TORKOL-4160 file (C-alpha; in steps of 0.2 Angstrom, whole numbers, padded with zeros to 4 digits, m for minus):
274
<pt num="1" X="0867" Y="m0099" Z="0337"/>
<pt num="2" X="0861" Y="m0086" Z="0325"/>
<pt num="3" X="0879" Y="m0082" Z="0319"/>
<pt num="4" X="0882" Y="m0101" Z="0316"/>
<pt num="5" X="0866" Y="m0104" Z="0306"/>
<pt num="6" X="0869" Y="m0088" Z="0296"/>
<pt num="7" X="0888" Y="m0095" Z="0292"/>
<pt num="8" X="0879" Y="m0112" Z="0288"/>
<pt num="9" X="0868" Y="m0104" Z="0275"/>
<pt num="10" X="0883" Y="m0096" Z="0268"/>
<pt num="11" X="0892" Y="m0111" Z="0266"/>
<pt num="12" X="0877" Y="m0121" Z="0258"/>
<pt num="13" X="0874" Y="m0107" Z="0247"/>
<pt num="14" X="0893" Y="m0107" Z="0241"/>
<pt num="15" X="0893" Y="m0126" Z="0239"/>
<pt num="16" X="0877" Y="m0126" Z="0228"/>
<pt num="17" X="0883" Y="m0112" Z="0218"/>
<pt num="18" X="0899" Y="m0121" Z="0213"/>
<pt num="19" X="0891" Y="m0139" Z="0210"/>
<pt num="20" X="0880" Y="m0129" Z="0199"/>
<pt num="21" X="0894" Y="m0121" Z="0190"/>
<pt num="22" X="0902" Y="m0140" Z="0188"/>
<pt num="23" X="0886" Y="m0147" Z="0182"/>
<pt num="24" X="0884" Y="m0133" Z="0169"/>
<pt num="25" X="0902" Y="m0133" Z="0162"/>
<pt num="26" X="0911" Y="m0150" Z="0166"/>
<pt num="27" X="0929" Y="m0147" Z="0174"/>
<pt num="28" X="0937" Y="m0163" Z="0166"/>
<pt num="29" X="0934" Y="m0164" Z="0146"/>
<pt num="30" X="0936" Y="m0181" Z="0136"/>
<pt num="31" X="0932" Y="m0187" Z="0120"/>
<pt num="32" X="0926" Y="m0204" Z="0123"/>
<pt num="33" X="0906" Y="m0207" Z="0126"/>
<pt num="34" X="0910" Y="m0221" Z="0139"/>
<pt num="35" X="0923" Y="m0225" Z="0152"/>
<pt num="36" X="0928" Y="m0230" Z="0168"/>
<pt num="37" X="0932" Y="m0220" Z="0183"/>
<pt num="38" X="0942" Y="m0221" Z="0199"/>
<pt num="39" X="0941" Y="m0207" Z="0213"/>
<pt num="40" X="0953" Y="m0212" Z="0227"/>
<pt num="41" X="0969" Y="m0205" Z="0236"/>
<pt num="42" X="0974" Y="m0223" Z="0237"/>
<pt num="43" X="0985" Y="m0224" Z="0222"/>
<pt num="44" X="0993" Y="m0240" Z="0224"/>
<pt num="45" X="0975" Y="m0249" Z="0224"/>
<pt num="46" X="0970" Y="m0239" Z="0210"/>
<pt num="47" X="0985" Y="m0245" Z="0199"/>
<pt num="48" X="0982" Y="m0262" Z="0203"/>
<pt num="49" X="0964" Y="m0262" Z="0200"/>
<pt num="50" X="0966" Y="m0251" Z="0183"/>
<pt num="51" X="0980" Y="m0263" Z="0176"/>
<pt num="52" X="0969" Y="m0277" Z="0178"/>
<pt num="53" X="0954" Y="m0269" Z="0171"/>
<pt num="54" X="0966" Y="m0266" Z="0156"/>
<pt num="55" X="0970" Y="m0285" Z="0155"/>
<pt num="56" X="0952" Y="m0290" Z="0153"/>
<pt num="57" X="0946" Y="m0274" Z="0144"/>
<pt num="58" X="0961" Y="m0268" Z="0132"/>
<pt num="59" X="0950" Y="m0255" Z="0124"/>
<pt num="60" X="0944" Y="m0246" Z="0141"/>
<pt num="61" X="0945" Y="m0227" Z="0143"/>
<pt num="62" X="0951" Y="m0225" Z="0161"/>
<pt num="63" X="0950" Y="m0208" Z="0171"/>
<pt num="64" X="0958" Y="m0207" Z="0188"/>
<pt num="65" X="0954" Y="m0192" Z="0200"/>
<pt num="66" X="0966" Y="m0190" Z="0214"/>
<pt num="67" X="0976" Y="m0178" Z="0225"/>
<pt num="68" X="0992" Y="m0172" Z="0217"/>
<pt num="69" X="1004" Y="m0179" Z="0230"/>
<pt num="70" X="0995" Y="m0197" Z="0226"/>
<pt num="71" X="0997" Y="m0194" Z="0207"/>
<pt num="72" X="1016" Y="m0188" Z="0208"/>
<pt num="73" X="1023" Y="m0207" Z="0208"/>
<pt num="74" X="1008" Y="m0214" Z="0196"/>
<pt num="75" X="1014" Y="m0220" Z="0179"/>
<pt num="76" X="1001" Y="m0210" Z="0170"/>
<pt num="77" X="1002" Y="m0220" Z="0153"/>
<pt num="78" X="0990" Y="m0232" Z="0161"/>
<pt num="79" X="0976" Y="m0220" Z="0161"/>
<pt num="80" X="0968" Y="m0211" Z="0148"/>
<pt num="81" X="0963" Y="m0196" Z="0158"/>
<pt num="82" X="0972" Y="m0190" Z="0175"/>
<pt num="83" X="0964" Y="m0176" Z="0185"/>
<pt num="84" X="0971" Y="m0168" Z="0200"/>
<pt num="85" X="0958" Y="m0166" Z="0213"/>
<pt num="86" X="0962" Y="m0149" Z="0219"/>
<pt num="87" X="0958" Y="m0143" Z="0201"/>
<pt num="88" X="0942" Y="m0151" Z="0199"/>
<pt num="89" X="0934" Y="m0147" Z="0216"/>
<pt num="90" X="0945" Y="m0134" Z="0224"/>
<pt num="91" X="0933" Y="m0131" Z="0238"/>
<pt num="92" X="0935" Y="m0148" Z="0245"/>
<pt num="93" X="0949" Y="m0151" Z="0260"/>
<pt num="94" X="0956" Y="m0166" Z="0252"/>
<pt num="95" X="0968" Y="m0171" Z="0266"/>
<pt num="96" X="0955" Y="m0172" Z="0279"/>
<pt num="97" X="0944" Y="m0188" Z="0282"/>
<pt num="98" X="0927" Y="m0182" Z="0276"/>
<pt num="99" X="0937" Y="m0173" Z="0260"/>
<pt num="100" X="0942" Y="m0188" Z="0255"/>
<pt num="101" X="0925" Y="m0196" Z="0254"/>
<pt num="102" X="0918" Y="m0180" Z="0247"/>
<pt num="103" X="0930" Y="m0181" Z="0234"/>
<pt num="104" X="0923" Y="m0198" Z="0228"/>
<pt num="105" X="0905" Y="m0190" Z="0227"/>
<pt num="106" X="0910" Y="m0175" Z="0218"/>
<pt num="107" X="0920" Y="m0187" Z="0206"/>
<pt num="108" X="0904" Y="m0192" Z="0199"/>
<pt num="109" X="0900" Y="m0175" Z="0193"/>
<pt num="110" X="0917" Y="m0172" Z="0185"/>
<pt num="111" X="0916" Y="m0188" Z="0176"/>
<pt num="112" X="0922" Y="m0184" Z="0157"/>
<pt num="113" X="0910" Y="m0198" Z="0150"/>
<pt num="114" X="0892" Y="m0200" Z="0145"/>
<pt num="115" X="0891" Y="m0216" Z="0151"/>
<pt num="116" X="0902" Y="m0220" Z="0166"/>
<pt num="117" X="0906" Y="m0237" Z="0177"/>
<pt num="118" X="0913" Y="m0230" Z="0193"/>
<pt num="119" X="0925" Y="m0243" Z="0203"/>
<pt num="120" X="0930" Y="m0241" Z="0221"/>
<pt num="121" X="0949" Y="m0242" Z="0222"/>
<pt num="122" X="0949" Y="m0259" Z="0230"/>
<pt num="123" X="0940" Y="m0268" Z="0217"/>
<pt num="124" X="0947" Y="m0282" Z="0204"/>
<pt num="125" X="0939" Y="m0286" Z="0188"/>
<pt num="126" X="0939" Y="m0306" Z="0187"/>
<pt num="127" X="0932" Y="m0303" Z="0168"/>
<pt num="128" X="0926" Y="m0289" Z="0157"/>
<pt num="129" X="0911" Y="m0279" Z="0162"/>
<pt num="130" X="0911" Y="m0267" Z="0147"/>
<pt num="131" X="0891" Y="m0273" Z="0145"/>
<pt num="132" X="0887" Y="m0262" Z="0160"/>
<pt num="133" X="0887" Y="m0248" Z="0147"/>
<pt num="134" X="0873" Y="m0256" Z="0138"/>
<pt num="135" X="0862" Y="m0256" Z="0154"/>
<pt num="136" X="0863" Y="m0237" Z="0153"/>
<pt num="137" X="0849" Y="m0237" Z="0140"/>
<pt num="138" X="0835" Y="m0230" Z="0147"/>
<pt num="139" X="0842" Y="m0232" Z="0164"/>
<pt num="140" X="0850" Y="m0217" Z="0174"/>
<pt num="141" X="0860" Y="m0227" Z="0187"/>
<pt num="142" X="0864" Y="m0245" Z="0191"/>
<pt num="143" X="0872" Y="m0253" Z="0205"/>
<pt num="144" X="0871" Y="m0270" Z="0216"/>
<pt num="145" X="0859" Y="m0271" Z="0231"/>
<pt num="146" X="0868" Y="m0278" Z="0247"/>
<pt num="147" X="0886" Y="m0278" Z="0252"/>
<pt num="148" X="0897" Y="m0280" Z="0266"/>
<pt num="149" X="0890" Y="m0287" Z="0284"/>
<pt num="150" X="0873" Y="m0285" Z="0285"/>
<pt num="151" X="0870" Y="m0271" Z="0271"/>
<pt num="152" X="0855" Y="m0274" Z="0261"/>
<pt num="153" X="0852" Y="m0257" Z="0251"/>
<pt num="154" X="0860" Y="m0250" Z="0235"/>
<pt num="155" X="0880" Y="m0252" Z="0236"/>
<pt num="156" X="0889" Y="m0237" Z="0229"/>
<pt num="157" X="0906" Y="m0246" Z="0227"/>
<pt num="158" X="0901" Y="m0251" Z="0208"/>
<pt num="159" X="0891" Y="m0239" Z="0199"/>
<pt num="160" X="0885" Y="m0238" Z="0181"/>
<pt num="161" X="0877" Y="m0221" Z="0177"/>
<pt num="162" X="0873" Y="m0210" Z="0163"/>
<pt num="163" X="0875" Y="m0191" Z="0162"/>
<pt num="164" X="0860" Y="m0183" Z="0163"/>
<pt num="165" X="0849" Y="m0171" Z="0174"/>
<pt num="166" X="0842" Y="m0185" Z="0185"/>
<pt num="167" X="0859" Y="m0192" Z="0188"/>
<pt num="168" X="0865" Y="m0175" Z="0192"/>
<pt num="169" X="0853" Y="m0173" Z="0205"/>
<pt num="170" X="0857" Y="m0188" Z="0213"/>
<pt num="171" X="0875" Y="m0183" Z="0216"/>
<pt num="172" X="0869" Y="m0166" Z="0221"/>
<pt num="173" X="0857" Y="m0175" Z="0234"/>
<pt num="174" X="0871" Y="m0186" Z="0239"/>
<pt num="175" X="0884" Y="m0173" Z="0243"/>
<pt num="176" X="0869" Y="m0162" Z="0251"/>
<pt num="177" X="0864" Y="m0176" Z="0263"/>
<pt num="178" X="0882" Y="m0182" Z="0269"/>
<pt num="179" X="0888" Y="m0164" Z="0271"/>
<pt num="180" X="0874" Y="m0164" Z="0284"/>
<pt num="181" X="0879" Y="m0180" Z="0294"/>
<pt num="182" X="0898" Y="m0181" Z="0289"/>
<pt num="183" X="0903" Y="m0175" Z="0306"/>
<pt num="184" X="0895" Y="m0189" Z="0316"/>
<pt num="185" X="0894" Y="m0202" Z="0302"/>
<pt num="186" X="0910" Y="m0202" Z="0291"/>
<pt num="187" X="0902" Y="m0216" Z="0280"/>
<pt num="188" X="0895" Y="m0211" Z="0264"/>
<pt num="189" X="0884" Y="m0227" Z="0261"/>
<pt num="190" X="0869" Y="m0222" Z="0272"/>
<pt num="191" X="0869" Y="m0205" Z="0264"/>
<pt num="192" X="0868" Y="m0214" Z="0247"/>
<pt num="193" X="0852" Y="m0223" Z="0252"/>
<pt num="194" X="0843" Y="m0207" Z="0256"/>
<pt num="195" X="0850" Y="m0197" Z="0241"/>
<pt num="196" X="0841" Y="m0211" Z="0230"/>
<pt num="197" X="0825" Y="m0208" Z="0239"/>
<pt num="198" X="0827" Y="m0189" Z="0237"/>
<pt num="199" X="0826" Y="m0192" Z="0217"/>
<pt num="200" X="0811" Y="m0202" Z="0214"/>
<pt num="201" X="0811" Y="m0198" Z="0194"/>
<pt num="202" X="0829" Y="m0207" Z="0194"/>
<pt num="203" X="0827" Y="m0223" Z="0184"/>
<pt num="204" X="0837" Y="m0236" Z="0193"/>
<pt num="205" X="0843" Y="m0253" Z="0188"/>
<pt num="206" X="0848" Y="m0268" Z="0200"/>
<pt num="207" X="0864" Y="m0277" Z="0195"/>
<pt num="208" X="0868" Y="m0294" Z="0199"/>
<pt num="209" X="0876" Y="m0297" Z="0215"/>
<pt num="210" X="0891" Y="m0304" Z="0204"/>
<pt num="211" X="0895" Y="m0287" Z="0197"/>
<pt num="212" X="0901" Y="m0281" Z="0215"/>
<pt num="213" X="0905" Y="m0297" Z="0226"/>
<pt num="214" X="0908" Y="m0295" Z="0245"/>
<pt num="215" X="0916" Y="m0308" Z="0256"/>
<pt num="216" X="0925" Y="m0315" Z="0242"/>
<pt num="217" X="0944" Y="m0315" Z="0241"/>
<pt num="218" X="0948" Y="m0323" Z="0223"/>
<pt num="219" X="0941" Y="m0326" Z="0206"/>
<pt num="220" X="0932" Y="m0343" Z="0205"/>
<pt num="221" X="0922" Y="m0351" Z="0191"/>
<pt num="222" X="0909" Y="m0354" Z="0204"/>
<pt num="223" X="0905" Y="m0346" Z="0219"/>
<pt num="224" X="0891" Y="m0343" Z="0232"/>
<pt num="225" X="0886" Y="m0326" Z="0233"/>
<pt num="226" X="0880" Y="m0315" Z="0248"/>
<pt num="227" X="0862" Y="m0318" Z="0240"/>
<pt num="228" X="0863" Y="m0337" Z="0239"/>
<pt num="229" X="0865" Y="m0336" Z="0221"/>
<pt num="230" X="0879" Y="m0347" Z="0214"/>
<pt num="231" X="0891" Y="m0341" Z="0200"/>
<pt num="232" X="0906" Y="m0332" Z="0195"/>
<pt num="233" X="0910" Y="m0315" Z="0202"/>
<pt num="234" X="0915" Y="m0302" Z="0188"/>
<pt num="235" X="0921" Y="m0289" Z="0201"/>
<pt num="236" X="0927" Y="m0293" Z="0218"/>
<pt num="237" X="0926" Y="m0279" Z="0230"/>
<pt num="238" X="0939" Y="m0281" Z="0245"/>
<pt num="239" X="0956" Y="m0274" Z="0254"/>
<pt num="240" X="0963" Y="m0290" Z="0257"/>
<pt num="241" X="0960" Y="m0298" Z="0239"/>
<pt num="242" X="0971" Y="m0314" Z="0238"/>
<pt num="243" X="0979" Y="m0308" Z="0223"/>
<pt num="244" X="0984" Y="m0292" Z="0228"/>
<pt num="245" X="0992" Y="m0298" Z="0245"/>
<pt num="246" X="1004" Y="m0309" Z="0233"/>
<pt num="247" X="1010" Y="m0291" Z="0226"/>
<pt num="248" X="1024" Y="m0279" Z="0235"/>
<pt num="249" X="1020" Y="m0262" Z="0236"/>
<pt num="250" X="1033" Y="m0255" Z="0225"/>
<pt num="251" X="1026" Y="m0268" Z="0210"/>
<pt num="252" X="1008" Y="m0259" Z="0213"/>
<pt num="253" X="1014" Y="m0243" Z="0205"/>
<pt num="254" X="1020" Y="m0252" Z="0189"/>
<pt num="255" X="1033" Y="m0238" Z="0185"/>
<pt num="256" X="1039" Y="m0245" Z="0169"/>
<pt num="257" X="1023" Y="m0251" Z="0162"/>
<pt num="258" X="1019" Y="m0244" Z="0144"/>
<pt num="259" X="1001" Y="m0244" Z="0137"/>
<pt num="260" X="0997" Y="m0252" Z="0121"/>
<pt num="261" X="0993" Y="m0240" Z="0107"/>
<pt num="262" X="0977" Y="m0247" Z="0103"/>
<pt num="263" X="0963" Y="m0238" Z="0095"/>
<pt num="264" X="0950" Y="m0234" Z="0107"/>
<pt num="265" X="0932" Y="m0243" Z="0105"/>
<pt num="266" X="0919" Y="m0230" Z="0100"/>
<pt num="267" X="0901" Y="m0235" Z="0099"/>
<pt num="268" X="0885" Y="m0228" Z="0089"/>
<pt num="269" X="0870" Y="m0225" Z="0101"/>
<pt num="270" X="0859" Y="m0220" Z="0087"/>
<pt num="271" X="0849" Y="m0235" Z="0090"/>
<pt num="272" X="0847" Y="m0246" Z="0105"/>
<pt num="273" X="0856" Y="m0264" Z="0105"/>
<pt num="274" X="0846" Y="m0278" Z="0101"/>
């Protein structure tokens, strides 16, 4: 047991050292101040979600982080930044079940933007959500409370966050907590709740349920959301989305798609928006 404890300490120290290096010197570089982030090996879902996101937000900056095998067949012109996970996070076994989830957690650290909106691969933007970047004035991280089934805590399927010491502390705590339980509980969502509690100085903002709709399958002008409110979903979060089911696997990759050469939006943040 002493030997095992010693090995765990070595692994923990190595992880913390590498994470500190990533925080001090970001692996991914990008010129934009704000942008959207996808981190997943489900390339077909990400391409589908990103193509829709560009339809509703043509000037969006979009980064995709995935393993090299998943990126091999993706038309990279859809994205502004594409990163192979093996280069950005070489210490993670990406093809293991837990590595797949650790990739998501580490992706928050690797984001090239000052303000990021992270979206799970199985999300679909019914309308533009660029105003989520505006929320991040005086806020470190914003998300919906509530999710699939009986979940009532903070949901990590759509996350808006600013790059700073407090959010960095959140990502470090999330990975640390998850690594401690991942062999018995593969879901990263419960660890996210504990990580939030572990960073009391974090400035958190609660988004409306419409920004991460669960138990909804299509965009409608009026939907009864899980919390009982009635309104239009801006982001649907579901694997079995009606519009996705109508597409074949081959069309999800959109190999002939070319991105419009449109100047990217740049904002000046010298003053807060009114």
